[in-house]
PDBQT receptor file of N, H, CA, C and O in Angstrom, charges set to zero:
ATOM      1  N   MET A   1     -21.228  -6.452  -7.039  1.00  0.00    +0.000 N 
ATOM      2  CA  MET A   1     -20.385  -5.342  -6.673  1.00  0.00    +0.000 C 
ATOM      3  C   MET A   1     -19.297  -5.171  -7.725  1.00  0.00    +0.000 C 
ATOM      4  O   MET A   1     -18.605  -6.123  -8.087  1.00  0.00    +0.000 OA
ATOM      5  N   THR A   2     -19.161  -3.963  -8.200  1.00  0.00    +0.000 N 
ATOM      6  H   THR A   2     -19.722  -3.189  -7.906  1.00  0.00    +0.000 HD
ATOM      7  CA  THR A   2     -18.136  -3.644  -9.175  1.00  0.00    +0.000 C 
ATOM      8  C   THR A   2     -16.932  -3.054  -8.454  1.00  0.00    +0.000 C 
ATOM      9  O   THR A   2     -17.062  -2.122  -7.661  1.00  0.00    +0.000 OA
ATOM     10  N   ILE A   3     -15.771  -3.604  -8.739  1.00  0.00    +0.000 N 
ATOM     11  H   ILE A   3     -15.665  -4.361  -9.384  1.00  0.00    +0.000 HD
ATOM     12  CA  ILE A   3     -14.547  -3.110  -8.109  1.00  0.00    +0.000 C 
ATOM     13  C   ILE A   3     -13.972  -2.000  -8.982  1.00  0.00    +0.000 C 
ATOM     14  O   ILE A   3     -13.683  -2.208 -10.160  1.00  0.00    +0.000 OA
ATOM     15  N   THR A   4     -13.813  -0.824  -8.391  1.00  0.00    +0.000 N 
ATOM     16  H   THR A   4     -14.048  -0.655  -7.434  1.00  0.00    +0.000 HD
ATOM     17  CA  THR A   4     -13.254   0.320  -9.103  1.00  0.00    +0.000 C 
ATOM     18  C   THR A   4     -11.927   0.717  -8.463  1.00  0.00    +0.000 C 
ATOM     19  O   THR A   4     -11.477   0.097  -7.500  1.00  0.00    +0.000 OA
ATOM     20  N   ALA A   5     -11.315   1.749  -9.009  1.00  0.00    +0.000 N 
ATOM     21  H   ALA A   5     -11.681   2.253  -9.791  1.00  0.00    +0.000 HD
ATOM     22  CA  ALA A   5     -10.028   2.216  -8.489  1.00  0.00    +0.000 C 
ATOM     23  C   ALA A   5     -10.139   2.707  -7.050  1.00  0.00    +0.000 C 
ATOM     24  O   ALA A   5      -9.155   2.682  -6.312  1.00  0.00    +0.000 OA
ATOM     25  N   THR A   6     -11.320   3.150  -6.646  1.00  0.00    +0.000 N 
ATOM     26  H   THR A   6     -12.120   3.170  -7.246  1.00  0.00    +0.000 HD
ATOM     27  CA  THR A   6     -11.488   3.629  -5.272  1.00  0.00    +0.000 C 
ATOM     28  C   THR A   6     -11.514   2.487  -4.264  1.00  0.00    +0.000 C 
ATOM     29  O   THR A   6     -11.318   2.722  -3.072  1.00  0.00    +0.000 OA
ATOM     30  N   HIS A   7     -11.748   1.268  -4.710  1.00  0.00    +0.000 N 
ATOM     31  H   HIS A   7     -11.906   1.077  -5.679  1.00  0.00    +0.000 HD
ATOM     32  CA  HIS A   7     -11.770   0.108  -3.818  1.00  0.00    +0.000 C 
ATOM     33  C   HIS A   7     -10.384  -0.483  -3.578  1.00  0.00    +0.000 C 
ATOM     34  O   HIS A   7     -10.189  -1.225  -2.615  1.00  0.00    +0.000 OA
ATOM     35  N   ILE A   8      -9.429  -0.167  -4.434  1.00  0.00    +0.000 N 
ATOM     36  H   ILE A   8      -9.588   0.435  -5.216  1.00  0.00    +0.000 HD
ATOM     37  CA  ILE A   8      -8.110  -0.797  -4.360  1.00  0.00    +0.000 C 
ATOM     38  C   ILE A   8      -7.413  -0.562  -3.020  1.00  0.00    +0.000 C 
ATOM     39  O   ILE A   8      -6.900  -1.525  -2.449  1.00  0.00    +0.000 OA
ATOM     40  N   PRO A   9      -7.364   0.671  -2.480  1.00  0.00    +0.000 N 
ATOM     41  CA  PRO A   9      -6.697   0.843  -1.175  1.00  0.00    +0.000 C 
ATOM     42  C   PRO A   9      -7.335   0.021  -0.057  1.00  0.00    +0.000 C 
ATOM     43  O   PRO A   9      -6.632  -0.504   0.806  1.00  0.00    +0.000 OA
ATOM     44  N   ALA A  10      -8.648  -0.090  -0.070  1.00  0.00    +0.000 N 
ATOM     45  H   ALA A  10      -9.219   0.337  -0.771  1.00  0.00    +0.000 HD
ATOM     46  CA  ALA A  10      -9.328  -0.874   0.960  1.00  0.00    +0.000 C 
ATOM     47  C   ALA A  10      -9.007  -2.357   0.822  1.00  0.00    +0.000 C 
ATOM     48  O   ALA A  10      -8.807  -3.045   1.824  1.00  0.00    +0.000 OA
ATOM     49  N   ILE A  11      -8.958  -2.846  -0.393  1.00  0.00    +0.000 N 
ATOM     50  H   ILE A  11      -9.120  -2.287  -1.206  1.00  0.00    +0.000 HD
ATOM     51  CA  ILE A  11      -8.643  -4.256  -0.627  1.00  0.00    +0.000 C 
ATOM     52  C   ILE A  11      -7.205  -4.547  -0.211  1.00  0.00    +0.000 C 
ATOM     53  O   ILE A  11      -6.935  -5.557   0.440  1.00  0.00    +0.000 OA
ATOM     54  N   VAL A  12      -6.283  -3.664  -0.586  1.00  0.00    +0.000 N 
ATOM     55  H   VAL A  12      -6.501  -2.844  -1.115  1.00  0.00    +0.000 HD
ATOM     56  CA  VAL A  12      -4.873  -3.845  -0.212  1.00  0.00    +0.000 C 
ATOM     57  C   VAL A  12      -4.721  -3.806   1.303  1.00  0.00    +0.000 C 
ATOM     58  O   VAL A  12      -3.986  -4.614   1.872  1.00  0.00    +0.000 OA
ATOM     59  N   ALA A  13      -5.406  -2.876   1.960  1.00  0.00    +0.000 N 
ATOM     60  H   ALA A  13      -6.003  -2.220   1.498  1.00  0.00    +0.000 HD
ATOM     61  CA  ALA A  13      -5.328  -2.775   3.420  1.00  0.00    +0.000 C 
ATOM     62  C   ALA A  13      -5.876  -4.033   4.087  1.00  0.00    +0.000 C 
ATOM     63  O   ALA A  13      -5.308  -4.515   5.067  1.00  0.00    +0.000 OA
ATOM     64  N   LEU A  14      -6.964  -4.559   3.567  1.00  0.00    +0.000 N 
ATOM     65  H   LEU A  14      -7.425  -4.167   2.771  1.00  0.00    +0.000 HD
ATOM     66  CA  LEU A  14      -7.557  -5.774   4.128  1.00  0.00    +0.000 C 
ATOM     67  C   LEU A  14      -6.614  -6.960   3.986  1.00  0.00    +0.000 C 
ATOM     68  O   LEU A  14      -6.403  -7.704   4.943  1.00  0.00    +0.000 OA
ATOM     69  N   ILE A  15      -6.050  -7.138   2.810  1.00  0.00    +0.000 N 
ATOM     70  H   ILE A  15      -6.220  -6.533   2.032  1.00  0.00    +0.000 HD
ATOM     71  CA  ILE A  15      -5.116  -8.245   2.582  1.00  0.00    +0.000 C 
ATOM     72  C   ILE A  15      -3.872  -8.084   3.448  1.00  0.00    +0.000 C 
ATOM     73  O   ILE A  15      -3.402  -9.051   4.048  1.00  0.00    +0.000 OA
ATOM     74  N   ALA A  16      -3.336  -6.861   3.517  1.00  0.00    +0.000 N 
ATOM     75  H   ALA A  16      -3.718  -6.076   3.029  1.00  0.00    +0.000 HD
ATOM     76  CA  ALA A  16      -2.147  -6.622   4.341  1.00  0.00    +0.000 C 
ATOM     77  C   ALA A  16      -2.444  -6.884   5.810  1.00  0.00    +0.000 C 
ATOM     78  O   ALA A  16      -1.612  -7.459   6.513  1.00  0.00    +0.000 OA
ATOM     79  N   GLY A  17      -3.609  -6.474   6.284  1.00  0.00    +0.000 N 
ATOM     80  H   GLY A  17      -4.284  -6.007   5.713  1.00  0.00    +0.000 HD
ATOM     81  CA  GLY A  17      -3.982  -6.708   7.677  1.00  0.00    +0.000 C 
ATOM     82  C   GLY A  17      -4.061  -8.183   8.010  1.00  0.00    +0.000 C 
ATOM     83  O   GLY A  17      -3.599  -8.612   9.067  1.00  0.00    +0.000 OA
ATOM     84  N   ILE A  18      -4.642  -8.958   7.114  1.00  0.00    +0.000 N 
ATOM     85  H   ILE A  18      -5.017  -8.610   6.255  1.00  0.00    +0.000 HD
ATOM     86  CA  ILE A  18      -4.743 -10.406   7.335  1.00  0.00    +0.000 C 
ATOM     87  C   ILE A  18      -3.354 -11.037   7.348  1.00  0.00    +0.000 C 
ATOM     88  O   ILE A  18      -3.053 -11.870   8.203  1.00  0.00    +0.000 OA
ATOM     89  N   LEU A  19      -2.506 -10.635   6.394  1.00  0.00    +0.000 N 
ATOM     90  H   LEU A  19      -2.750  -9.959   5.699  1.00  0.00    +0.000 HD
ATOM     91  CA  LEU A  19      -1.151 -11.192   6.350  1.00  0.00    +0.000 C 
ATOM     92  C   LEU A  19      -0.339 -10.812   7.579  1.00  0.00    +0.000 C 
ATOM     93  O   LEU A  19       0.459 -11.612   8.068  1.00  0.00    +0.000 OA
ATOM     94  N   ILE A  20      -0.536  -9.595   8.081  1.00  0.00    +0.000 N 
ATOM     95  H   ILE A  20      -1.184  -8.946   7.684  1.00  0.00    +0.000 HD
ATOM     96  CA  ILE A  20       0.182  -9.167   9.287  1.00  0.00    +0.000 C 
ATOM     97  C   ILE A  20      -0.265  -9.979  10.494  1.00  0.00    +0.000 C 
ATOM     98  O   ILE A  20       0.558 -10.309  11.349  1.00  0.00    +0.000 OA
ATOM     99  N   LEU A  21      -1.543 -10.304  10.582  1.00  0.00    +0.000 N 
ATOM    100  H   LEU A  21      -2.211 -10.036   9.888  1.00  0.00    +0.000 HD
ATOM    101  CA  LEU A  21      -2.019 -11.149  11.677  1.00  0.00    +0.000 C 
ATOM    102  C   LEU A  21      -1.425 -12.550  11.593  1.00  0.00    +0.000 C 
ATOM    103  O   LEU A  21      -1.117 -13.162  12.616  1.00  0.00    +0.000 OA
ATOM    104  N   ILE A  22      -1.267 -13.052  10.378  1.00  0.00    +0.000 N 
ATOM    105  H   ILE A  22      -1.517 -12.554   9.547  1.00  0.00    +0.000 HD
ATOM    106  CA  ILE A  22      -0.731 -14.399  10.189  1.00  0.00    +0.000 C 
ATOM    107  C   ILE A  22       0.786 -14.411  10.384  1.00  0.00    +0.000 C 
ATOM    108  O   ILE A  22       1.332 -15.298  11.039  1.00  0.00    +0.000 OA
ATOM    109  N   MET A  23       1.461 -13.405   9.800  1.00  0.00    +0.000 N 
ATOM    110  H   MET A  23       1.017 -12.684   9.268  1.00  0.00    +0.000 HD
ATOM    111  CA  MET A  23       2.928 -13.334   9.853  1.00  0.00    +0.000 C 
ATOM    112  C   MET A  23       3.338 -11.945  10.346  1.00  0.00    +0.000 C 
ATOM    113  O   MET A  23       3.480 -11.040   9.524  1.00  0.00    +0.000 OA
ATOM    114  N   PRO A  24       3.533 -11.739  11.644  1.00  0.00    +0.000 N 
ATOM    115  CA  PRO A  24       3.860 -10.405  12.169  1.00  0.00    +0.000 C 
ATOM    116  C   PRO A  24       5.125  -9.780  11.578  1.00  0.00    +0.000 C 
ATOM    117  O   PRO A  24       5.214  -8.556  11.491  1.00  0.00    +0.000 OA
ATOM    118  N   ARG A  25       6.092 -10.583  11.176  1.00  0.00    +0.000 N 
ATOM    119  H   ARG A  25       6.020 -11.578  11.247  1.00  0.00    +0.000 HD
ATOM    120  CA  ARG A  25       7.307 -10.024  10.577  1.00  0.00    +0.000 C 
ATOM    121  C   ARG A  25       7.002  -9.339   9.250  1.00  0.00    +0.000 C 
ATOM    122  O   ARG A  25       7.775  -8.499   8.790  1.00  0.00    +0.000 OA
ATOM    123  N   PHE A  26       5.886  -9.693   8.640  1.00  0.00    +0.000 N 
ATOM    124  H   PHE A  26       5.257 -10.376   9.014  1.00  0.00    +0.000 HD
ATOM    125  CA  PHE A  26       5.478  -9.095   7.375  1.00  0.00    +0.000 C 
ATOM    126  C   PHE A  26       5.257  -7.594   7.522  1.00  0.00    +0.000 C 
ATOM    127  O   PHE A  26       5.364  -6.848   6.549  1.00  0.00    +0.000 OA
ATOM    128  N   LEU A  27       4.948  -7.153   8.741  1.00  0.00    +0.000 N 
ATOM    129  H   LEU A  27       4.861  -7.759   9.532  1.00  0.00    +0.000 HD
ATOM    130  CA  LEU A  27       4.706  -5.732   8.997  1.00  0.00    +0.000 C 
ATOM    131  C   LEU A  27       5.923  -4.887   8.628  1.00  0.00    +0.000 C 
ATOM    132  O   LEU A  27       5.770  -3.785   8.100  1.00  0.00    +0.000 OA
ATOM    133  N   ASN A  28       7.123  -5.385   8.897  1.00  0.00    +0.000 N 
ATOM    134  H   ASN A  28       7.248  -6.279   9.326  1.00  0.00    +0.000 HD
ATOM    135  CA  ASN A  28       8.337  -4.644   8.540  1.00  0.00    +0.000 C 
ATOM    136  C   ASN A  28       8.394  -4.370   7.040  1.00  0.00    +0.000 C 
ATOM    137  O   ASN A  28       8.723  -3.261   6.619  1.00  0.00    +0.000 OA
ATOM    138  N   PHE A  29       8.075  -5.373   6.246  1.00  0.00    +0.000 N 
ATOM    139  H   PHE A  29       7.808  -6.274   6.588  1.00  0.00    +0.000 HD
ATOM    140  CA  PHE A  29       8.110  -5.209   4.799  1.00  0.00    +0.000 C 
ATOM    141  C   PHE A  29       7.017  -4.264   4.319  1.00  0.00    +0.000 C 
ATOM    142  O   PHE A  29       7.248  -3.452   3.424  1.00  0.00    +0.000 OA
ATOM    143  N   VAL A  30       5.839  -4.364   4.904  1.00  0.00    +0.000 N 
ATOM    144  H   VAL A  30       5.652  -5.024   5.631  1.00  0.00    +0.000 HD
ATOM    145  CA  VAL A  30       4.732  -3.491   4.513  1.00  0.00    +0.000 C 
ATOM    146  C   VAL A  30       5.088  -2.034   4.791  1.00  0.00    +0.000 C 
ATOM    147  O   VAL A  30       4.878  -1.168   3.942  1.00  0.00    +0.000 OA
ATOM    148  N   VAL A  31       5.618  -1.768   5.963  1.00  0.00    +0.000 N 
ATOM    149  H   VAL A  31       5.788  -2.471   6.653  1.00  0.00    +0.000 HD
ATOM    150  CA  VAL A  31       5.977  -0.394   6.330  1.00  0.00    +0.000 C 
ATOM    151  C   VAL A  31       7.106   0.114   5.437  1.00  0.00    +0.000 C 
ATOM    152  O   VAL A  31       7.061   1.258   4.985  1.00  0.00    +0.000 OA
ATOM    153  N   ALA A  32       8.107  -0.708   5.179  1.00  0.00    +0.000 N 
ATOM    154  H   ALA A  32       8.143  -1.637   5.546  1.00  0.00    +0.000 HD
ATOM    155  CA  ALA A  32       9.227  -0.293   4.338  1.00  0.00    +0.000 C 
ATOM    156  C   ALA A  32       8.767   0.025   2.919  1.00  0.00    +0.000 C 
ATOM    157  O   ALA A  32       9.157   1.047   2.356  1.00  0.00    +0.000 OA
ATOM    158  N   ILE A  33       7.953  -0.829   2.347  1.00  0.00    +0.000 N 
ATOM    159  H   ILE A  33       7.636  -1.660   2.804  1.00  0.00    +0.000 HD
ATOM    160  CA  ILE A  33       7.448  -0.595   0.990  1.00  0.00    +0.000 C 
ATOM    161  C   ILE A  33       6.587   0.657   0.950  1.00  0.00    +0.000 C 
ATOM    162  O   ILE A  33       6.679   1.448   0.011  1.00  0.00    +0.000 OA
ATOM    163  N   TYR A  34       5.757   0.838   1.959  1.00  0.00    +0.000 N 
ATOM    164  H   TYR A  34       5.683   0.195   2.722  1.00  0.00    +0.000 HD
ATOM    165  CA  TYR A  34       4.905   2.030   2.021  1.00  0.00    +0.000 C 
ATOM    166  C   TYR A  34       5.747   3.303   2.085  1.00  0.00    +0.000 C 
ATOM    167  O   TYR A  34       5.473   4.263   1.364  1.00  0.00    +0.000 OA
ATOM    168  N   LEU A  35       6.759   3.319   2.935  1.00  0.00    +0.000 N 
ATOM    169  H   LEU A  35       6.982   2.540   3.521  1.00  0.00    +0.000 HD
ATOM    170  CA  LEU A  35       7.596   4.505   3.076  1.00  0.00    +0.000 C 
ATOM    171  C   LEU A  35       8.369   4.813   1.794  1.00  0.00    +0.000 C 
ATOM    172  O   LEU A  35       8.488   5.976   1.408  1.00  0.00    +0.000 OA
ATOM    173  N   ILE A  36       8.890   3.794   1.141  1.00  0.00    +0.000 N 
ATOM    174  H   ILE A  36       8.794   2.849   1.454  1.00  0.00    +0.000 HD
ATOM    175  CA  ILE A  36       9.591   3.995  -0.125  1.00  0.00    +0.000 C 
ATOM    176  C   ILE A  36       8.630   4.539  -1.175  1.00  0.00    +0.000 C 
ATOM    177  O   ILE A  36       8.970   5.468  -1.908  1.00  0.00    +0.000 OA
ATOM    178  N   PHE A  37       7.448   3.972  -1.251  1.00  0.00    +0.000 N 
ATOM    179  H   PHE A  37       7.171   3.217  -0.656  1.00  0.00    +0.000 HD
ATOM    180  CA  PHE A  37       6.439   4.403  -2.221  1.00  0.00    +0.000 C 
ATOM    181  C   PHE A  37       6.040   5.855  -1.984  1.00  0.00    +0.000 C 
ATOM    182  O   PHE A  37       5.977   6.640  -2.930  1.00  0.00    +0.000 OA
ATOM    183  N   VAL A  38       5.772   6.219  -0.740  1.00  0.00    +0.000 N 
ATOM    184  H   VAL A  38       5.823   5.581   0.029  1.00  0.00    +0.000 HD
ATOM    185  CA  VAL A  38       5.386   7.593  -0.410  1.00  0.00    +0.000 C 
ATOM    186  C   VAL A  38       6.538   8.553  -0.716  1.00  0.00    +0.000 C 
ATOM    187  O   VAL A  38       6.310   9.661  -1.201  1.00  0.00    +0.000 OA
ATOM    188  N   GLY A  39       7.752   8.137  -0.439  1.00  0.00    +0.000 N 
ATOM    189  H   GLY A  39       7.937   7.237  -0.045  1.00  0.00    +0.000 HD
ATOM    190  CA  GLY A  39       8.906   8.970  -0.744  1.00  0.00    +0.000 C 
ATOM    191  C   GLY A  39       9.067   9.214  -2.236  1.00  0.00    +0.000 C 
ATOM    192  O   GLY A  39       9.344  10.338  -2.653  1.00  0.00    +0.000 OA
ATOM    193  N   LEU A  40       8.896   8.170  -3.044  1.00  0.00    +0.000 N 
ATOM    194  H   LEU A  40       8.671   7.257  -2.705  1.00  0.00    +0.000 HD
ATOM    195  CA  LEU A  40       9.006   8.322  -4.494  1.00  0.00    +0.000 C 
ATOM    196  C   LEU A  40       7.912   9.222  -5.049  1.00  0.00    +0.000 C 
ATOM    197  O   LEU A  40       8.171  10.050  -5.923  1.00  0.00    +0.000 OA
ATOM    198  N   VAL A  41       6.706   9.067  -4.553  1.00  0.00    +0.000 N 
ATOM    199  H   VAL A  41       6.495   8.395  -3.843  1.00  0.00    +0.000 HD
ATOM    200  CA  VAL A  41       5.605   9.926  -4.994  1.00  0.00    +0.000 C 
ATOM    201  C   VAL A  41       5.867  11.362  -4.557  1.00  0.00    +0.000 C 
ATOM    202  O   VAL A  41       5.633  12.294  -5.327  1.00  0.00    +0.000 OA
ATOM    203  N   GLY A  42       6.345  11.549  -3.340  1.00  0.00    +0.000 N 
ATOM    204  H   GLY A  42       6.535  10.792  -2.715  1.00  0.00    +0.000 HD
ATOM    205  CA  GLY A  42       6.615  12.884  -2.819  1.00  0.00    +0.000 C 
ATOM    206  C   GLY A  42       7.718  13.608  -3.574  1.00  0.00    +0.000 C 
ATOM    207  O   GLY A  42       7.671  14.830  -3.722  1.00  0.00    +0.000 OA
ATOM    208  N   LEU A  43       8.709  12.866  -4.050  1.00  0.00    +0.000 N 
ATOM    209  H   LEU A  43       8.747  11.874  -3.929  1.00  0.00    +0.000 HD
ATOM    210  CA  LEU A  43       9.791  13.470  -4.818  1.00  0.00    +0.000 C 
ATOM    211  C   LEU A  43       9.410  13.704  -6.274  1.00  0.00    +0.000 C 
ATOM    212  O   LEU A  43      10.163  14.323  -7.026  1.00  0.00    +0.000 OA
ATOM    213  N   GLY A  44       8.259  13.217  -6.664  1.00  0.00    +0.000 N 
ATOM    214  H   GLY A  44       7.647  12.714  -6.053  1.00  0.00    +0.000 HD
ATOM    215  CA  GLY A  44       7.797  13.412  -8.035  1.00  0.00    +0.000 C 
ATOM    216  C   GLY A  44       8.331  12.387  -9.004  1.00  0.00    +0.000 C 
ATOM    217  O   GLY A  44       8.185  12.554 -10.215  1.00  0.00    +0.000 OA
ATOM    218  N   LEU A  45       8.949  11.328  -8.507  1.00  0.00    +0.000 N 
ATOM    219  H   LEU A  45       9.069  11.193  -7.523  1.00  0.00    +0.000 HD
ATOM    220  CA  LEU A  45       9.486  10.302  -9.391  1.00  0.00    +0.000 C 
ATOM    221  C   LEU A  45       8.389   9.420  -9.968  1.00  0.00    +0.000 C 
ATOM    222  O   LEU A  45       8.576   8.784 -11.005  1.00  0.00    +0.000 OA
ATOM    223  N   LEU A  46       7.269   9.384  -9.310  1.00  0.00    +0.000 N 
ATOM    224  H   LEU A  46       7.117   9.900  -8.468  1.00  0.00    +0.000 HD
ATOM    225  CA  LEU A  46       6.100   8.664  -9.821  1.00  0.00    +0.000 C 
ATOM    226  C   LEU A  46       4.990   9.689 -10.056  1.00  0.00    +0.000 C 
ATOM    227  O   LEU A  46       3.976   9.685  -9.358  1.00  0.00    +0.000 OA
ATOM    228  N   ARG A  47       5.187  10.552 -11.029  1.00  0.00    +0.000 N 
ATOM    229  H   ARG A  47       6.011  10.555 -11.595  1.00  0.00    +0.000 HD
ATOM    230  CA  ARG A  47       4.265  11.665 -11.269  1.00  0.00    +0.000 C 
ATOM    231  C   ARG A  47       2.850  11.202 -11.578  1.00  0.00    +0.000 C 
ATOM    232  O   ARG A  47       1.891  11.895 -11.238  1.00  0.00    +0.000 OA
ATOM    233  N   TRP A  48       2.699  10.056 -12.211  1.00  0.00    +0.000 N 
ATOM    234  H   TRP A  48       3.478   9.493 -12.488  1.00  0.00    +0.000 HD
ATOM    235  CA  TRP A  48       1.367   9.585 -12.583  1.00  0.00    +0.000 C 
ATOM    236  C   TRP A  48       0.534   9.199 -11.371  1.00  0.00    +0.000 C 
ATOM    237  O   TRP A  48      -0.677   9.015 -11.492  1.00  0.00    +0.000 OA
ATOM    238  N   LEU A  49       1.166   9.071 -10.193  1.00  0.00    +0.000 N 
ATOM    239  H   LEU A  49       2.150   9.221 -10.095  1.00  0.00    +0.000 HD
ATOM    240  CA  LEU A  49       0.420   8.750  -8.976  1.00  0.00    +0.000 C 
ATOM    241  C   LEU A  49       0.258   9.949  -8.057  1.00  0.00    +0.000 C 
ATOM    242  O   LEU A  49      -0.454   9.869  -7.056  1.00  0.00    +0.000 OA
ATOM    243  N   HIS A  50       0.911  11.060  -8.383  1.00  0.00    +0.000 N 
ATOM    244  H   HIS A  50       1.489  11.124  -9.197  1.00  0.00    +0.000 HD
ATOM    245  CA  HIS A  50       0.877  12.242  -7.512  1.00  0.00    +0.000 C 
ATOM    246  C   HIS A  50      -0.506  12.879  -7.550  1.00  0.00    +0.000 C 
ATOM    247  O   HIS A  50      -1.054  13.144  -8.620  1.00  0.00    +0.000 OA
ATOM    248  N   MET A  51      -1.059  13.118  -6.369  1.00  0.00    +0.000 N 
ATOM    249  H   MET A  51      -0.615  12.903  -5.500  1.00  0.00    +0.000 HD
ATOM    250  CA  MET A  51      -2.410  13.685  -6.300  1.00  0.00    +0.000 C 
ATOM    251  C   MET A  51      -2.358  15.087  -5.771  1.00  0.00    +0.000 C 
ATOM    252  O   MET A  51      -3.395  15.735  -5.638  1.00  0.00    +0.000 OA
TER     253      MET A  51
């Protein structure tokens, strides 16, 4: 199996899900990082990721 850019979100989601099951407090950090990331992309500060 070749890992491409389309596999990255699934891999990140899988790892985050496992970590959240192990450490529930980790969910706060995951949500915070996600919201900050989406906000930066939405404002155009990370133009190379804007789709």
